[in-house]
N, C-alpha and C positions, 0 to 999 in steps of 0.2 A: 512749635510748628505745626505747620499745615502741608495738607498731604494734597495733589492734584485730584479733580473729580473723577479722572483714567480709576486711581487706587481707592478710595473710597467706596466707587461702584460698585468696581470689583471686590470687596470684602462684604459688602452689604449682600448682593446676589448671594452670597454662600449661606446666610440668617436664616432660620429654620420663619415660617409663617407668622406665629405668634412673636417673637422678636424683631421681625423685619416691619409689623403695623408698630412696635414698640418706637424703632428706631425712626421711621416718618416725622413723629412727633420734636423727635430733638432738637432742628432747627429750620430754618430756611434751606439750608443748603440742601441737608437730608432730605427734606420732603420735594425738593424741583431733583435732586437724581431719581430720586425712586419712581417718579408721575412720567421722567422721560422715555420715550418708546423703544431705544438701543438698553435702557436697562432694562425693559418691559423683555423685550425681547430675549434677551440673555438668560433672565432668571426663568421664565418659562421653557426657552430649550436645555438649560441644565433640572427642571423638576419633572420635566414631559422624556428626555431623552438621553438624562444621567441616569437619577436615579427618580422613579417612577410614584408621585406623592399624592395620596390621595387623603385628602384630611379626613372626611368622613361620608357619609351617604344617608340622603332620603329616603325611605321607606315609606312610599305614596301608594294609598287603595283606599278611594271613596266609599267602594260599593261597602265595605268590612267596615269603616271609618277610620283605618289605622292611619299615622300618620305620627313618625317621632325620625327625630335626626342621631344619626349612629358615629359615634368620634372612632377614629382611627390613631389617628396623629400625638400620640402624648405629648401631654401638654398645650395644647391646640384648645380653644375653650368656643363652643357651641356658637355656631351663627343663631343670631337671635332676630326671626325678621316679625316682633313685635313694629317694627318702625314703620309697616305697610299700612296703613288709614283702615281707621275700622267710620264706615259709613252707615247711614240712617237703615239702606235699606242690606247693606254688608252686614249689622249687629252682630245678629244669630249662626252666623256660618263661620267657619275655619279658614285658614287659608291654608292651599295644598299647593305643590311646586308639582309642577306639570312639564317642565324641561327645562335642565342640567347645562351649559357649554361654559368651559373656561373663565368659569367663576362669576359668568352671568346666570342667574335662578328668572324663568314664566313662571306665575305663581296666579294664581286666581283664587276669587273668592265671590261665593255665590251670592246672588241676591235677590231678593223677590219683586216683581213688579204687580203695583200696586193696582186692584181692579181685576187680573189676574190669578184666582183663586189657584192655589198650588203652583202658579207657573214660577218659572227659576231663571235668570239669564246668570249673568258673572259679570263681575271686573276682572281685568287682568292688566299687569301691574310686572314690567322687567324691574329685575332689581340686581344689586350687587352688596351683600350684606357685610360686605367688609368695610365700603365708605359708607354704608347705611342712604344708598343715595336709590331713587326707583321712580319710576316714571310711568304713568298707567297708559296704556293701548287702548283705544276706542278702535273695538273688533265690530264690522260691517256682521249686517243679518245675510248669514250666506257664504260667511268665510269660518266657517268654523263659531259661530258664537257660543253656541255649550260652553266652549273650551276644548271638546275633545280629538279636534283634528289641529290643535297648531304646536310648532316644533320651532324652537329658536336655532337661531343659524350662529358664529360668531367664533371668528377665527382672528385673534387683535393680532397674529404675525404680520397677517394679508390687510385688513385694516382696522386700525388698532379701534379710532372714532363710531363706527360704527357697526351693527347688530341688523341681522334679518329678523324675522316673523314670517315662516312658511305656515302656511293656515289651507289646509285642504278640503274645499267642499264637497258637494254633491255635483257639482256642475262645471268645475274646472281649481285651480292653484292659482291663490291670492297670493304675493309679497308686500312684509310691511319693512320697508327701511326707515333705521333711526336719522338716519341724514334729510330725509326727508320730509319725517314725521307724516307719512302717506302709502297706502294701501296701491299695489298696481295690480290688475288681470295676467298672469304670467301665460296657463293654460288654460283651454276651455276643451270642453267634453259634454259628450252624452252622458246624464247622469243615470240611468236606464243600466240597471245591475249586470247585465250581459253585456253591454254595448262598453259600458267604464272600463280606461286602463287598469282601476285599482278593485275590479272585479275579484275576490278570492282574496283582498287581504288580510290581511294575519291581526296586524293590529294599527291602530292608526300612529302610533308612533313611531318618527320614525329618525333615523343613525346620523346627523352631518359629520361629512367625510369630504374632504376635500372640493370645496367648495359646494357639493351638491348636500340633499335630503336621499336617502336610501332605508328602501319600506323592505318587508319581510311580507311575499306574496304566500298562501296555503301551496300554491303550486310550485315544481323544482326550478324559480327564478328571484333575482330578485331586480325588484322597481326603482331607478335613479330619477332626479331632477334634478338637472341643473341651474342654479339658482339666477346665475349671472346671462344663460342665454336663452333660458328659461327650457331647455328641449327636458323632454321627458321620453328617457329611453330601457332598454330590460339588458340588465348585467348580466356576464356572462357566470356560471357557478364549476367549481370542482367537477370534474367528468364523472368521477364518484356519485357527488348529489343530484344529478341532472340522470345516473341511470333508477333503473324500475326501485332496487333495490333501497334506495333511499327514502322512498316514498314509502309510511309507515301510517295507517289510520290518519291519516292526512297532513302528518308533522314530517316536514321532510328537513327540517330544522331547529334548533332548540335556541339560536344564537346568532343575533348580527348586533354587533358596536366596533368601537370606535376605538383604538389607542396607539399613540404614538406618531398619529397619522398614518397607520392602517388599517384596513376596514377588514375586521376577522367573523368570521361564521365558525360554526358550532352543531354538528349534525351526526346523527349514526346509522350504523347499519345496523340488523337485526342481531348480529352474534357480538357488537360493542354492545350494544344494547343490552344482553344480557351480563354481559363482561363485567359492565360499567367502568370499560377505558376507551378512550375518545381522543381523536385528533381535536388538536383548534389549527383552525387555516385561516390564515391572510395571504391580503391582496397588497403588493407589494410598490407596484405601480397601474396603475389605471389607465394607462396609454396601451400597454402589453396585456393586462387582463388576466396575468396568471396568477394561481394560488399556488402557496407553498406549506408546510406543515410548521408551526410555529412553534408547539412542544406536544405532548402527549399526556393526557391526564391518567389518570390511576384514580378511581375511585372507591378501590376496596376498603380503603383506608379509613374510608367514614363513620368504619365501625369503632373507631379510637376517642371517636365522641361519649362514646355508652360505657358506662361500667359494664367490664367482663363481667360479674358476677349478678348481673340485675338483667335479668330473665326478660322483662320488660324492654329492655333498653337493647337488648338483642332480637328483640323481636323489630320494633322502630327500627334498627340498623338493618335489617333485612328489606322491613318494607320501603326503606330510604332509599336505597340500591336502585329495586324496581320501581317507585315512583317516580326518580331524578329525570331519568328516560324520557316519562311520557309527559310530565309538568312545564317542561322548559327551563328546568332548573339553574341552568346556569346565570348569573346579572352580571359581571362583568369581567373582562379580561385587562389586562394590566401586562405590556407590554416589559421585557424584561430592559438594563442597558447596554447599549451598544445595537450594530448594524445587526446581529442578531437576531437578538431579545428573546433568547430563550428563556434566560432565568428570571420569569415572570408571575405573578400569581392571577388565580379564577376565584372569584366568588360567588357562589354558588348556594342553594336553596336547601334544605332540607326541610321538615315538617317538625315547626314549631323551632327552630334555628338557619343561620346565617354561620356559612364558615367559609374558610379563603384558604385555600389549595397553595402550597409551591410547587410550581415544577420543577426547583431544583432540588430540593429536599425530601418532594413528596410529601411532607408532613401538612395535617389537618390542622386546623386550628378555628376554637370556632369565637366570633366578630360580636354575631347578635343572639338576642335571647331571650323568647316571647316571654315575657314575663307572667303570661297567664298560670294557671294551675295546668297540670296536666288534663284534667279527668273536661277540658273546655274544647268546644270543638274547636276553637282557633288554632290547640295547639296543634292539631291534625294542617292544619295552609301552608302549602308551602307557596313562596312566593316565586312573581317570574323576573327576567329581567327588565319589562314592563313597567313594575311595581319600584323598580331601584334605581336611584338618580347618584351616582357619583360625585363628589363636591371637589373642587380643588381650589383654595383662595386664590383672589386676584385682585390688584390694587389700580385697576384701572378704573378711571372715571366714566360713567356713562354721559 
């Protein structure tokens, strides 16, 4: 008995990622079905809007020479980046993930330049770990050649076969298109500190949302770059974030991210900082520019991460609650299913651990723990969302 393609595709979209990889090699028909745009669209909607699935996350901190992949999805093998080539000038360097967007990764490897003692550049690669495809991108000088200003922008629901790379340089913004394999200058500005629109930038890493890159600024504002139109503009923040009470020691908010097509921000008042309770806010429609509360987080249960009889653990818990609001420890917000999306989760960092907070049950669980000894200074390190790259598998070909 043979089934229509629509029925087979409907069944395949319900498979977990690991089983779907296996199903793709069963026969030519299944491989063709799982490569079609409609299938990819349906599968992405089910994983992102129905049951948000993150297979794992990359922890990337070149300063402290930390790089690892940490699986969250049971039964799903860790992505192997060994297919990215090693060249003569990158033989002594590691592969680091510098951007992750809907299953595609932007990676870089440092390369030494002959004749320039101690001077390094980088080779940049866009890759899909599931298909083991990669493409080296030639980054021109002035377009973030060192790699710290590059952001990957990819929306398979709008343009399946095109990804872009947004490079924020000292004198402008350049955009690379996979369709033309070339760069274009989208915005020019005065690179002098006070006149640059990026003066007061909190971190070079941007957030891809609704066809735009959004950057967090130290002053109470967000800066948005619309990739297609090339427009650079400020975005409205919730009234509470614009008030003086939210500007504390230069940190207006601790997190900016995207999940389920919505833009999320997290910030604290002094009272919320002391109580370790705060709101996750999101923007539903960028045309209206209105922010709503997605859910409220109560991190006092972080004490459950430590043994109640352990005096050192109790001390660490107290330090953690205070440290959380200072170090930008929220890492990634995942919306829950449905329009409200309130039954989601929050990944956050505490010294030596990465934990997951369930918004519905308020349960806290550890998803990653530093393997270093407790006496190591590394154990005191708390990562920020700048070091955290969520990964969702995709089978789209480059």
